[in-house]
C-alpha positions as CSV (number, residue, x, y, z in Angstrom):
1,M,-0.2,0.3,0.0
2,V,2.4,2.7,-1.7
3,L,-0.4,5.1,-2.1
4,L,-2.1,5.1,1.6
5,P,0.6,7.5,3.1
6,L,0.2,9.5,-0.1
7,I,-3.6,9.4,0.1
8,C,-3.8,10.1,3.4
9,H,-1.9,12.7,3.4
10,M,-3.7,15.0,0.7
11,F,-7.4,14.8,1.9
12,H,-6.5,14.4,5.9
13,T,-8.3,11.8,6.5
14,D,-7.7,8.7,9.9
15,P,-7.0,5.7,9.3
16,A,-10.4,4.4,10.3
17,T,-12.0,6.9,6.9
18,T,-9.6,5.2,4.5
19,I,-10.0,1.5,5.3
20,L,-13.7,2.4,5.1
21,A,-13.3,4.1,1.8
22,F,-10.7,1.3,0.5
23,T,-13.8,-1.0,1.5
24,V,-16.3,0.4,-0.6
25,T,-14.3,0.7,-3.5
26,D,-13.4,-3.0,-3.4
27,F,-17.1,-4.1,-2.4
28,L,-18.1,-2.0,-5.9
29,L,-15.4,-2.9,-7.8
30,L,-16.7,-6.7,-6.8
31,I,-19.9,-6.1,-7.9
32,G,-18.6,-4.6,-11.2
33,V,-17.1,-7.5,-12.1
34,G,-19.5,-9.9,-11.6
35,L,-21.9,-7.7,-13.7
36,I,-19.1,-7.7,-16.5
37,I,-19.3,-11.8,-16.3
38,G,-22.7,-12.9,-16.1
39,R,-23.0,-10.5,-19.0
40,N,-20.5,-12.4,-20.8
41,T,-22.4,-15.5,-19.8
42,R,-25.2,-14.3,-20.9
43,V,-24.2,-13.6,-24.8
44,L,-22.3,-17.1,-24.4
45,K,-25.0,-19.2,-23.4
46,Y,-27.2,-17.0,-26.7
47,Y,-24.9,-17.6,-29.0
48,Y,-24.5,-21.3,-28.2
49,Q,-28.1,-21.9,-28.3
50,H,-28.2,-19.7,-31.6
51,K,-25.6,-21.9,-33.1
52,K,-26.9,-25.3,-32.4
53,R,-30.1,-24.2,-33.7
54,T,-28.7,-23.3,-37.1
55,M,-26.9,-26.7,-36.6
56,S,-30.2,-28.1,-36.4
57,E,-31.8,-26.2,-39.4
58,V,-28.8,-27.3,-41.4
59,G,-29.3,-30.7,-39.7
60,V,-25.5,-30.8,-38.8
61,E,-25.3,-32.9,-35.6
62,I,-23.2,-31.9,-32.8
């Protein structure tokens, strides 16, 4: 945590506030990553369903 002393000095925060800010930031990042992963899985699911449907219409077994 090299930036911690710099951030504390710039914003004049106490250690408890700094830890709380980092915790909230980490939590928000986790939610964001979860949303991105969830969206990508839905896109892949749709892609494979579409591919399977297209192949069955052509008559190719997967």
